N, C-alpha and C positions, 0 to 999 in steps of 0.2 A: 902739743895740746893747745886747743883754742879756748879762749874765755870770751864770752859775750858781754856787751855793755851798751849803754845808750849815751849819746853825746848831745847835750843840749846846746844849741847854737842860736845866738841872736843875729839875724841877718836882715837888713833892710827893714828894721822895726818889727820883724816877726820872730816869734820863738819857734824854732824848728827842733825836731828831735830825730837824730840819725842813729841807725843801728851800726854797731861796730863790733869788732872782735880783735883780740890780741893773739896773733899767730907767733908761736915760739918755734925757734929753730935751734939747731946745735950751735950756730954762730951768733945768734941774737934774736931780736924781736922786730915785728912789724905790726903796725896798726892798720887794719882794713876797715874802711868805712863805706857803707852802702849809701850812695848819693843818687837818688832817683833811679835805682835799679842798676847802677854802675859801681863796680868796686874800685875805690880809690885807695891806694896803698900809701901810708905815711911812714917814713923812716928817717933816720938821721943820715945826713951826708957826711963827707969826709971832714968838714969843718965843725961838725957837731950840731948844725942847724937842722930843723925838720924840713923835709921836702915831700912833695906829693908826686906820686907816679900815677898818671891818669890812663884810663883805657884808650885805645885807639878811637879817636873821635871822627874818623872819616865817614862813618855811616850812622853815627849817633849824634843827638843834640849835644852841643858843647856845654860842659859844666863851667859856670862862671868863675873866673879867677878870684873874684872877691869872696865868693862862697868858700872856696878852698882855703883862702887866707883866714877867713873867720873860723873854720874848723881847726886849722893849725894853731890859731891864737888860743883856742880852748885848751888844746894839748900843752901849749907853752905855759899857760897859767897853772895847769896841773903839774907841770914839770915831769912829764912822762918820758919814758925811754931813757 
């Protein structure tokens, strides 16, 4: 079951709002965030830190690393997953 939500992010002095969804699986959860039409998956790694899994960027504009870090910081502040 998926749950939709919005993620407010401050990035380069701008207030941005991204659409997200919580995807639940038998074994856990993943956060899926729409960044400029590309789905970025955020999940916990083996050490318990949040990591982002990005779509293949070979044919798409690259999503800025600092933007991903800003999104992850919002989730860290909320202490999700």
